[in-house]
C-alpha positions as CSV (number, residue, x, y, z in Angstrom):
1,M,-10.7,15.7,-29.7
2,A,-8.2,18.2,-28.5
3,D,-5.7,17.3,-25.8
4,V,-7.5,17.2,-22.5
5,R,-6.3,18.3,-19.1
6,I,-6.1,15.8,-16.2
7,D,-9.1,17.3,-14.5
8,E,-11.2,16.7,-17.6
9,A,-9.9,13.2,-18.0
10,L,-10.6,12.4,-14.4
11,A,-14.1,13.8,-14.7
12,W,-14.7,11.5,-17.6
13,L,-13.3,8.5,-15.7
14,E,-15.5,9.3,-12.7
15,S,-18.6,9.4,-14.9
16,H,-18.4,5.6,-15.3
17,V,-19.8,2.9,-13.0
18,N,-17.5,2.6,-10.0
19,L,-17.9,-0.9,-8.5
20,E,-15.6,0.0,-5.6
21,A,-18.2,2.7,-4.5
22,M,-21.4,0.9,-5.2
23,E,-23.9,-0.4,-2.6
24,E,-24.1,-4.1,-2.0
25,G,-26.5,-6.0,-4.2
26,R,-26.3,-3.5,-7.1
27,Y,-23.4,-4.9,-9.1
28,R,-23.5,-5.7,-12.8
29,A,-23.5,-9.3,-13.9
30,P,-19.9,-10.5,-14.1
31,T,-18.3,-10.5,-17.6
32,L,-15.0,-10.0,-19.3
33,D,-16.6,-8.9,-22.5
34,R,-16.1,-5.2,-22.0
35,I,-12.4,-5.3,-21.1
36,T,-11.8,-7.8,-23.8
37,E,-13.4,-5.5,-26.4
38,L,-11.6,-2.4,-25.1
39,C,-8.2,-4.1,-25.2
40,D,-9.0,-5.5,-28.7
41,L,-9.6,-2.0,-29.9
42,M,-6.1,-1.1,-28.5
43,G,-4.4,-4.1,-30.2
44,D,-4.3,-6.3,-27.0
45,P,-1.4,-4.5,-25.2
46,H,-1.6,-6.9,-22.3
47,R,0.0,-9.6,-24.6
48,A,3.2,-7.5,-25.2
49,Y,4.9,-8.7,-22.0
50,P,5.0,-11.6,-19.6
51,T,2.9,-11.3,-16.4
52,I,2.7,-12.4,-12.8
53,H,-0.9,-12.2,-11.7
54,I,-1.7,-12.0,-8.0
55,T,-4.9,-12.6,-6.0
56,G,-5.8,-13.4,-2.4
57,T,-8.1,-12.1,0.3
58,N,-5.2,-10.4,2.1
59,G,-1.6,-9.7,1.3
60,K,-1.8,-9.4,-2.5
61,G,-0.7,-5.8,-2.5
62,S,2.3,-6.6,-0.3
63,V,3.2,-9.5,-2.5
64,A,2.9,-7.3,-5.7
65,R,5.4,-4.8,-4.3
66,M,7.8,-7.5,-3.3
67,V,7.6,-9.2,-6.6
68,T,8.2,-5.9,-8.4
69,E,11.4,-5.2,-6.5
70,L,12.6,-8.8,-6.9
71,L,12.1,-8.6,-10.7
72,A,13.7,-5.1,-10.8
73,A,16.8,-6.4,-8.9
74,T,17.6,-8.7,-11.9
75,G,17.7,-5.7,-14.2
76,L,14.2,-5.9,-15.7
77,S,11.9,-3.0,-16.4
78,V,8.7,-3.7,-14.5
79,G,5.1,-2.4,-14.7
80,T,2.9,-2.7,-11.6
81,Y,-0.8,-2.4,-11.4
82,T,-2.4,-2.4,-7.9
83,S,-5.6,-1.3,-6.2
84,P,-7.0,0.5,-4.3
85,D,-4.9,3.7,-4.2
86,L,-3.9,5.4,-1.0
87,E,-3.7,9.0,-1.8
88,G,-3.9,9.4,-5.6
89,I,-5.4,7.3,-8.4
90,N,-2.2,7.5,-10.4
91,E,-0.5,5.3,-7.8
92,R,-2.3,2.3,-9.2
93,L,-0.1,2.4,-12.3
94,A,3.6,2.3,-11.7
95,C,6.6,1.7,-13.9
96,N,9.9,0.8,-12.2
97,G,8.4,1.9,-8.9
98,L,7.3,5.4,-10.1
99,P,3.6,6.2,-10.5
100,V,2.4,7.3,-13.9
101,G,2.9,11.0,-14.5
102,T,0.0,13.4,-14.7
103,D,0.4,14.3,-18.4
104,T,0.9,10.7,-19.4
105,F,-2.1,9.6,-17.3
106,A,-4.3,12.2,-19.0
107,E,-3.1,11.0,-22.4
108,L,-3.9,7.4,-21.6
109,L,-7.4,8.3,-20.4
110,E,-8.0,10.5,-23.5
111,S,-7.0,7.6,-25.8
112,L,-9.6,5.4,-24.0
113,W,-12.2,8.2,-24.2
114,L,-11.8,8.2,-27.9
115,L,-12.3,4.4,-28.1
116,E,-15.4,4.3,-25.9
117,P,-17.9,5.2,-28.7
118,M,-16.7,2.2,-30.6
119,M,-17.7,-0.2,-27.8
120,S,-21.0,-2.0,-27.6
121,E,-21.3,-1.1,-23.9
122,A,-19.6,1.5,-21.7
123,P,-16.7,0.1,-19.6
124,T,-16.6,0.5,-15.9
125,R,-14.1,2.8,-14.1
126,F,-11.9,-0.2,-13.0
127,E,-11.9,-1.6,-16.6
128,I,-10.7,1.8,-17.9
129,L,-7.9,1.9,-15.3
130,T,-7.0,-1.7,-16.1
131,A,-6.9,-1.0,-19.9
132,A,-4.8,2.2,-19.2
133,A,-2.3,0.1,-17.3
134,F,-2.0,-2.5,-20.0
135,R,-1.5,0.2,-22.6
136,W,1.1,2.2,-20.7
137,F,3.1,-0.9,-19.9
138,A,3.2,-1.8,-23.6
139,D,4.1,1.7,-24.6
140,S,6.8,1.7,-22.0
141,A,8.2,-1.6,-23.3
142,V,8.3,-3.2,-19.9
143,D,10.0,-6.6,-19.6
144,A,7.4,-7.9,-17.2
145,A,4.2,-6.8,-15.5
146,V,3.0,-7.5,-12.0
147,I,-0.8,-7.3,-12.0
148,E,-2.9,-7.3,-8.8
149,V,-6.5,-8.6,-9.0
150,G,-9.1,-6.0,-8.0
151,L,-11.7,-8.4,-6.7
152,G,-11.9,-12.2,-6.7
153,G,-10.2,-13.4,-9.8
154,R,-12.3,-15.3,-12.4
155,W,-14.4,-12.2,-13.5
156,D,-11.9,-9.5,-12.6
157,A,-11.0,-7.2,-15.4
158,T,-7.3,-8.1,-15.0
159,N,-8.1,-11.8,-15.8
160,I,-7.7,-11.4,-19.5
161,V,-3.9,-11.5,-19.0
162,R,-2.1,-14.7,-20.0
163,S,0.1,-15.0,-16.9
164,E,3.2,-17.1,-16.7
165,V,2.7,-17.2,-12.9
166,A,-0.4,-16.9,-10.8
167,V,-0.3,-16.3,-7.0
168,V,-3.0,-16.9,-4.5
169,T,-1.9,-15.5,-1.1
170,N,-4.8,-16.8,1.0
171,V,-8.5,-17.3,1.2
172,A,-10.7,-15.7,3.9
173,L,-14.3,-14.5,4.1
174,D,-14.6,-11.1,2.4
175,H,-16.9,-9.5,-0.3
176,T,-19.2,-12.5,0.3
177,D,-22.1,-10.6,-1.4
178,I,-20.2,-10.8,-4.7
179,L,-17.9,-13.8,-4.4
180,G,-20.1,-16.1,-2.5
181,P,-20.9,-16.9,1.1
182,T,-18.3,-19.6,1.8
183,R,-14.5,-19.9,1.6
184,T,-15.1,-22.6,-1.0
185,D,-16.9,-20.1,-3.2
186,I,-14.2,-17.6,-2.8
187,A,-11.4,-20.1,-3.5
188,T,-13.2,-21.1,-6.7
189,E,-13.3,-17.5,-7.9
190,K,-9.6,-17.0,-7.1
191,A,-8.6,-20.3,-8.7
192,G,-10.0,-18.8,-11.9
193,I,-6.9,-16.8,-12.7
194,V,-4.8,-20.0,-13.4
195,K,-3.9,-20.1,-17.1
196,P,-2.9,-23.0,-19.4
197,G,0.8,-23.9,-19.1
198,S,1.4,-21.5,-16.1
199,L,2.5,-22.0,-12.5
200,L,0.2,-21.5,-9.5
201,V,2.0,-20.4,-6.3
202,L,-0.5,-21.3,-3.7
203,G,-0.2,-19.6,-0.3
204,E,-3.4,-21.0,1.2
205,D,-2.7,-24.2,3.1
206,D,-6.2,-25.2,4.1
207,S,-6.4,-28.9,3.0
208,E,-10.2,-28.6,2.5
209,L,-9.7,-26.0,-0.2
210,F,-6.7,-27.7,-1.8
211,P,-8.8,-29.8,-4.3
212,I,-10.3,-26.6,-5.8
213,F,-6.9,-25.4,-6.8
214,Q,-5.7,-28.9,-7.8
215,D,-8.7,-29.2,-10.1
216,A,-8.0,-25.7,-11.5
217,V,-4.4,-26.6,-12.5
218,D,-5.3,-30.0,-13.8
219,R,-8.0,-28.6,-16.0
220,V,-5.7,-26.2,-17.8
221,G,-2.5,-28.1,-17.6
222,A,-0.7,-25.8,-15.1
223,D,1.9,-26.6,-12.4
224,L,1.3,-26.1,-8.7
225,W,3.6,-25.1,-5.9
226,V,2.1,-25.3,-2.4
227,R,3.2,-23.4,0.7
228,N,5.1,-25.5,3.2
229,E,5.7,-28.1,0.6
230,H,7.5,-26.4,-2.2
231,F,8.1,-23.0,-0.7
232,G,7.6,-21.3,2.7
233,C,8.8,-19.3,5.6
234,Q,10.7,-21.7,7.8
235,S,11.7,-19.3,10.6
236,N,10.3,-15.9,11.4
237,R,11.7,-13.6,14.2
238,M,11.1,-10.1,15.2
239,A,13.9,-7.7,14.4
240,L,14.5,-4.0,14.6
241,D,12.1,-2.3,12.1
242,G,11.2,-5.6,10.5
243,R,11.5,-9.4,10.6
244,L,14.4,-11.8,10.2
245,V,13.2,-14.9,8.2
246,D,14.4,-18.1,6.6
247,L,12.8,-18.6,3.3
248,M,12.6,-21.8,1.2
249,V,11.8,-22.0,-2.5
250,P,12.4,-24.9,-5.0
251,G,16.1,-25.1,-5.5
252,G,17.0,-22.3,-3.0
253,H,17.2,-21.5,0.7
254,Y,17.8,-18.1,2.3
255,E,18.7,-17.8,5.9
256,D,18.6,-14.8,8.2
257,L,17.0,-12.7,5.5
258,F,15.9,-9.2,6.7
259,I,12.5,-8.0,5.4
260,P,11.7,-4.4,6.5
261,F,8.0,-5.1,7.2
262,H,6.1,-5.4,10.4
263,G,3.9,-8.5,11.1
264,A,4.7,-12.2,11.1
265,H,2.3,-12.6,8.2
266,Q,4.7,-10.8,6.0
267,G,7.1,-13.8,6.2
268,D,4.5,-15.9,4.3
269,N,4.0,-13.0,1.8
270,A,7.7,-12.8,1.2
271,A,7.9,-16.5,0.6
272,A,5.1,-16.4,-1.9
273,A,6.7,-13.4,-3.7
274,L,10.1,-15.1,-3.9
275,A,8.5,-18.4,-5.1
276,A,6.6,-16.4,-7.8
277,V,9.9,-14.9,-9.1
278,D,11.7,-18.2,-8.8
279,G,8.9,-19.8,-11.0
280,F,9.0,-16.9,-13.4
281,F,12.7,-17.4,-14.1
282,A,12.7,-21.1,-13.5
283,H,15.6,-20.8,-11.2
284,P,16.2,-19.2,-7.7
285,L,17.7,-15.7,-7.4
286,A,21.2,-15.0,-5.9
287,G,21.0,-14.2,-2.2
288,E,22.5,-10.7,-2.6
289,L,19.8,-9.8,-5.2
290,V,17.0,-11.0,-2.8
291,E,18.5,-9.0,0.1
292,A,18.8,-5.9,-2.1
293,A,15.2,-6.3,-3.4
294,F,13.6,-6.7,0.0
295,S,15.6,-3.8,1.5
296,R,14.2,-1.5,-1.2
297,T,10.6,-2.6,-0.9
298,V,8.2,-0.1,0.7
299,I,4.6,-1.1,1.5
300,P,2.6,2.0,2.4
301,G,-0.5,1.5,4.5
302,R,0.4,-1.9,5.8
303,L,1.5,-1.6,9.4
304,E,3.4,1.4,8.2
305,V,5.2,3.4,10.9
306,V,4.8,7.0,9.8
307,S,5.9,8.8,13.0
308,R,8.1,7.9,16.0
309,S,7.1,10.7,18.3
310,P,4.3,10.2,18.8
311,L,4.3,6.6,17.5
312,I,1.7,6.4,14.6
313,V,1.0,3.3,12.6
314,L,-1.2,3.0,9.5
315,D,-2.8,-0.3,8.5
316,G,-5.5,-0.9,5.8
317,A,-6.9,-4.0,7.4
318,H,-10.5,-4.1,6.3
319,N,-11.7,-7.6,7.2
320,P,-11.4,-9.9,10.2
321,A,-8.5,-11.9,8.9
322,G,-6.5,-8.7,8.2
323,A,-7.5,-7.2,11.5
324,A,-6.3,-10.4,13.3
325,S,-2.9,-10.2,11.5
326,A,-2.6,-6.6,12.5
327,G,-3.6,-7.3,16.0
328,A,-1.1,-10.0,16.4
329,A,1.7,-7.7,15.1
330,L,0.6,-4.9,17.4
331,E,0.8,-7.2,20.4
332,E,4.2,-8.7,19.4
333,E,6.0,-5.6,18.0
334,F,4.2,-2.6,19.5
335,D,3.3,-3.5,23.0
336,V,3.5,0.0,24.4
337,P,2.8,0.8,28.1
338,G,0.2,3.5,27.4
339,G,-1.9,1.4,25.1
340,R,-3.3,2.3,21.6
341,V,-5.6,5.0,20.5
342,V,-7.4,3.4,17.5
343,V,-8.8,5.6,14.7
344,L,-11.3,3.2,13.1
345,G,-13.4,3.8,10.0
346,L,-15.2,0.9,8.2
347,L,-17.3,0.2,5.1
348,R,-20.8,-1.1,5.5
349,G,-21.1,-4.8,5.7
350,R,-18.3,-5.1,8.3
351,D,-18.9,-6.2,11.9
352,P,-17.2,-3.5,14.0
353,V,-17.3,-5.6,17.1
354,E,-15.5,-8.5,15.3
355,I,-12.9,-6.1,13.9
356,L,-12.2,-4.6,17.3
357,E,-12.0,-8.0,18.9
358,C,-9.5,-9.2,16.2
359,L,-7.4,-6.0,16.8
360,G,-7.2,-6.9,20.5
361,I,-9.5,-4.9,22.7
362,F,-7.3,-5.3,25.8
363,G,-4.6,-3.1,24.3
364,I,-6.9,-0.3,23.3
365,H,-6.9,2.9,25.3
366,T,-9.6,4.7,23.2
367,V,-11.4,4.2,19.9
368,V,-11.9,7.3,17.8
369,A,-14.6,6.4,15.3
370,C,-14.7,8.1,11.9
371,P,-16.4,7.7,8.6
372,A,-14.4,6.1,5.8
373,P,-14.1,8.5,2.8
374,S,-16.3,6.3,0.6
375,P,-20.0,6.3,-0.4
376,R,-20.1,2.9,1.3
377,S,-18.9,4.2,4.7
378,M,-20.4,2.8,7.9
379,P,-21.6,5.7,10.1
380,A,-19.1,6.6,12.8
381,G,-21.8,6.2,15.4
382,Y,-22.2,2.5,14.7
383,V,-18.4,2.0,15.3
384,E,-18.6,4.1,18.5
385,A,-21.5,2.0,19.8
386,A,-19.7,-1.2,19.0
387,A,-16.7,0.0,21.0
388,H,-18.9,0.9,23.9
389,S,-20.6,-2.5,23.8
390,L,-17.1,-4.0,24.4
391,G,-16.5,-1.7,27.4
392,L,-14.1,0.6,25.5
393,E,-13.8,4.3,25.8
394,A,-14.9,5.8,22.4
395,T,-15.8,9.0,20.7
396,S,-16.9,9.9,17.1
397,V,-15.6,12.5,14.7
398,T,-16.8,13.6,11.2
399,S,-13.7,12.8,9.2
400,V,-10.5,10.8,9.1
401,A,-8.5,14.1,9.4
402,D,-10.5,15.0,12.5
403,G,-9.9,11.5,13.8
404,V,-6.2,11.8,13.5
405,V,-6.2,15.2,15.3
406,R,-8.4,13.8,18.1
407,A,-6.2,10.7,18.5
408,L,-3.1,12.9,18.9
409,E,-4.9,14.8,21.6
410,L,-5.8,11.6,23.5
411,V,-2.7,9.4,23.0
412,P,-0.7,9.0,26.2
413,H,3.0,10.0,26.0
414,D,3.9,6.3,26.3
415,G,1.1,5.1,23.9
416,M,0.6,5.0,20.2
417,V,-2.0,5.8,17.5
418,V,-3.2,3.1,15.1
419,V,-5.3,4.2,12.1
420,T,-7.1,1.3,10.5
421,G,-10.3,-0.3,9.1
422,S,-9.9,0.4,5.4
423,M,-7.2,1.5,2.9
424,Y,-9.4,4.5,2.3
425,V,-9.0,5.5,5.9
426,A,-5.2,4.8,6.0
427,G,-4.8,6.9,2.8
428,A,-6.8,9.8,4.2
429,A,-4.8,9.7,7.4
430,R,-1.5,9.6,5.4
431,T,-2.7,12.7,3.5
432,E,-3.4,14.5,6.8
433,L,-0.1,13.5,8.4
434,T,1.7,14.7,5.3
435,R,-0.1,18.1,5.6
436,T,0.9,18.4,9.2
437,G,4.5,17.3,8.5
438,L,4.5,14.3,10.7
439,L,4.8,11.8,7.8
440,D,7.4,13.8,5.9
441,R,9.7,13.6,8.9
442,Y,9.3,10.0,9.9
443,A,8.1,7.9,6.9
444,R,10.7,5.5,5.4
């Protein structure tokens, strides 16, 4: 096969089953056979470097970015694999904080294209991306990799890694059609990433779920660190453009540490990230390294302030727990007199009434309902009707870009625009704001 251009490579990639875009109830039976076979054909590149593996209902992307910067602050070369992407698929693969380049990405996909005929069954789109990340990190000779689970844990394509540290940020109800109807089911799936001889950093503190994780580490001979016992955020105060926190990890304590993220929940994420790196090195990091690492961490699409005038915040909250965290942060840190114009787009299977209630309906000036840019999008009319049922002013538009434009027309001079409901929605809004110049002027 001759060298392919990126558009040809992406067309080949998109010809594969995309579980992220499929309707509920149509998923394949879970298996690690395809990703195992594909990586075997490549010589198992995922075994060329140590790994920190991260799962959780919410917060895993934030923790992945913090862990990456903490590792990099010590001088390591770090590969990072995250999902979903905000504005471009190459964002999912990063080395030392930089997304994979177009030519390199095309070459990676071409190499997998050549291997596909040797497989007993075609891989999925996510499996191809996962294999591409593993291969690129090995080719780049990274010192460590930070791997975010795509969905669940036990049957996720990333779960062929032999991680030194596993992180579970939290457990809430999400993707119940795949992972199971209860938090116990979901916890069991997430506990499946624990590997023999590794360390589990457990951010979930529900005592009813604890036996699931204890059994998982006992079964494979792993160690367990539990939030508020071995590590945690002991103090969490609002500060200018972030939080001021006291973090505790085994053997180390960090006071008045500034983290440049909005939302009190980021204090728990920071503690989990710091504990993961502490466990990876088997000793705490120097305070100045931790300060430098957090100061460099950027988490796009998570309560991200992209404009000051007008005030615009993007947040990819897509489930009730995430919306509740966002709502609490909006009330504490962005209590503006004019209220909030909320641009909201959801995927099917969500309850728009519940999401709006979690965001805090008393602070909402108007809801601008839009479709999420996904085949699984909930019709904007459903979101508008839900807003009306709660007594809110609401209107519908046909795209996220139109939603941003409409919100900017409606927002009071002393109000703010919040774009939320899905990472797909936050990403599309980011693209539109970049096009108009607002994001370029105000993003960090």
